C-alpha positions as CSV (number, residue, x, y, z in Angstrom):
1,M,121.2,100.1,119.0
2,E,120.9,103.2,118.0
3,K,120.6,104.3,114.4
4,P,124.3,105.1,112.6
5,V,124.6,108.7,111.7
6,T,124.9,108.5,107.6
7,Y,124.7,112.0,106.7
8,R,124.8,115.4,108.6
9,G,124.2,119.0,106.7
10,T,123.0,122.3,105.9
11,V,120.0,123.7,104.1
12,Y,121.9,126.3,102.0
13,P,119.1,129.2,100.3
14,W,120.1,127.9,96.9
15,Q,118.1,124.4,98.5
16,C,115.1,126.0,98.8
17,D,112.1,126.7,96.3
18,H,109.7,129.4,95.6
19,V,108.0,128.8,99.1
20,G,111.0,129.3,101.1
21,H,111.5,125.8,102.3
22,M,114.4,123.0,101.1
23,N,112.9,121.6,98.0
24,V,112.2,117.5,97.2
25,M,115.5,117.2,95.0
26,W,117.7,118.4,98.1
27,Y,115.7,116.0,100.4
28,V,116.5,113.0,97.8
29,G,120.0,114.1,97.6
30,K,121.0,114.4,101.0
31,F,119.0,111.3,101.5
32,D,121.6,109.8,98.9
33,E,124.3,111.0,100.3
34,G,123.1,108.8,103.8
35,T,122.8,105.9,101.2
36,W,126.3,105.9,100.1
37,N,128.1,105.9,104.1
38,F,125.2,103.6,105.1
39,L,126.2,101.1,102.4
40,A,130.3,101.8,103.4
41,L,129.2,101.3,106.8
42,L,128.3,97.7,105.7
43,G,131.9,97.2,104.4
44,Y,130.9,98.2,100.8
45,S,132.8,101.6,99.6
46,G,133.7,103.4,96.0
47,A,136.7,101.9,96.3
48,R,135.3,98.2,96.9
49,M,132.7,98.7,94.0
50,R,135.0,99.5,91.9
51,A,137.7,97.1,92.3
52,E,134.8,94.3,92.2
53,E,133.2,96.0,89.1
54,T,129.4,95.9,91.5
55,G,126.9,98.4,92.7
56,W,123.7,98.7,93.8
57,A,120.5,99.5,91.9
58,A,117.6,100.9,93.4
59,V,114.6,99.5,93.0
60,Q,111.8,101.2,95.1
61,Q,112.2,104.4,96.5
62,N,109.6,105.6,99.3
63,I,109.4,109.6,100.6
64,S,107.2,110.9,103.5
65,Y,107.4,114.7,104.1
66,K,106.9,115.5,107.6
67,R,108.1,119.6,108.0
68,E,110.2,122.1,106.3
69,L,112.9,122.4,106.3
70,M,114.3,126.3,106.3
71,P,117.4,128.0,105.2
72,G,120.5,127.7,107.5
73,D,118.9,124.3,109.5
74,T,120.9,121.8,109.8
75,V,120.1,118.2,109.2
76,V,120.9,114.9,110.6
77,V,119.8,111.8,108.8
78,R,120.2,108.3,110.5
79,T,119.7,105.1,109.1
80,E,118.4,101.6,109.8
81,L,118.5,98.4,108.1
82,R,115.0,96.5,108.0
83,E,115.9,93.7,106.1
84,V,118.8,91.7,104.6
85,R,119.1,88.4,101.7
86,D,121.1,86.7,99.0
87,K,120.8,90.0,96.5
88,L,118.9,92.6,98.2
89,I,119.1,95.1,101.4
90,R,115.5,97.0,102.4
91,F,116.9,99.9,104.6
92,V,115.0,103.3,106.1
93,H,116.6,107.2,106.5
94,E,114.9,109.5,109.1
95,M,116.3,113.3,108.2
96,Q,115.9,115.1,111.5
97,H,116.2,118.8,111.9
98,G,119.7,119.0,113.6
99,D,118.7,121.6,116.7
100,S,114.7,119.9,117.2
101,G,115.3,116.3,116.5
102,D,111.9,116.6,115.2
103,V,111.7,114.4,111.7
104,A,112.0,115.8,108.3
105,A,111.0,113.3,106.5
106,I,111.5,109.8,106.4
107,C,112.9,107.1,103.4
108,E,112.6,103.5,102.7
109,L,114.6,102.5,100.3
110,T,115.2,99.0,98.3
111,A,118.7,97.9,96.8
112,V,119.8,95.0,94.7
113,H,123.3,94.1,94.5
114,M,124.4,94.2,91.1
115,D,127.2,92.8,89.0
116,R,128.1,95.7,86.4
117,K,130.3,93.8,84.1
118,A,127.4,91.4,83.9
119,R,124.3,93.8,84.4
120,R,122.6,91.8,86.2
121,S,121.7,91.5,89.9
122,A,124.3,89.2,92.4
123,P,124.7,88.1,95.5
124,L,126.0,89.8,98.5
125,P,129.9,88.7,99.8
126,P,130.0,87.2,103.3
127,D,131.5,89.8,104.9
128,V,129.1,91.8,104.2
129,I,126.1,89.8,104.6
130,A,128.0,89.5,108.4
131,R,127.9,93.0,108.7
132,A,124.2,93.3,107.4
133,Q,122.7,90.9,109.6
134,A,124.5,92.3,113.0
135,M,122.8,95.6,112.3
136,L,119.7,94.3,111.5
137,A,116.9,95.9,113.5
138,P,115.1,93.6,115.7
139,A,111.8,91.9,114.3
140,G,109.2,94.1,115.8
141,Q,111.1,96.7,117.2
142,A,111.5,98.7,113.4
143,S,110.4,102.1,114.0
């Protein structure tokens, strides 16, 4: 199964630092946008989170920078689910240069599902677990 595109955008000049490439804060921002799109694919839209008073807390995030992105470059983020548990998901974003397909950065995230009223972790709803299990990367084939 091909990893879904969860973000598509462009590097703007104001997103670049004194060295001339995209600053790390913008990598994080683009990965964050990919996260919200990925959660929506799992059935967890912003509207649902507001209605159910739930949300997510990122508890671990590791980023590897592989290639510079420059002003005007297009960016594509694809996301792969690696693990789903009762209250937790672990997934990996791969940011690619839109023209060459070269990997620019990889971000592995672990997120915990939260009850916003109780301010504590909460079990994932059955429909989200079912969607997540259908999207899991096959064991040993995660890339």
